[in-house]
C-alpha positions, 0 to 999 in steps of 0.5 A, a space after each residue: 786555341 782554334 784548330 787551323 784545320 777545323 772546317 769552322 775556322 774560316 778566313 773571311 777573305 775567302 768568302 769575299 773572294 767567292 762573292 767577287 766571283 759571283 759579282 763578275 759572273 752576274 756582271 756578264 749576265 747583266 751585259 747579256 740581259 741588256 743585249 737581249 733581243 727579246 723580253 724573254 731573253 732578258 727575263 732569262 738572264 735576270 732569273 740567272 742573276 737571281 739564281 746565282 745570288 741565291 746559290 751564293 747566299 745559301 753557302 754556309 759562311 762558317 764552312 770552309 769546305 762549303 765556301 771552297 766548293 762554291 768558289 771552285 764551281 764559280 771559277 769554272 763557270 767564270 772561265 767558261 763564259 763565252 764573249 757572246 751570250 749563248 743561245 737560251 732555250 726558251 
């Protein structure tokens, strides 16, 4: 019988919820990319989209604690996103 407190006993819905947060954040980055005033700004947001995707893909799908940590990080990031694109330091 599996130990429900085992870090390797992961509910797949938790992973899906993490991926949904990535999608929401990436969607905001796509909007900012489209609104970019320069090609450099657009490229910056494209790099952010790819960086975020790579971070989420690097999370161990079999580790509850890794998924929980990334979900918490993404929730905080999503909550902090402003309505307007922040200035990017290029």
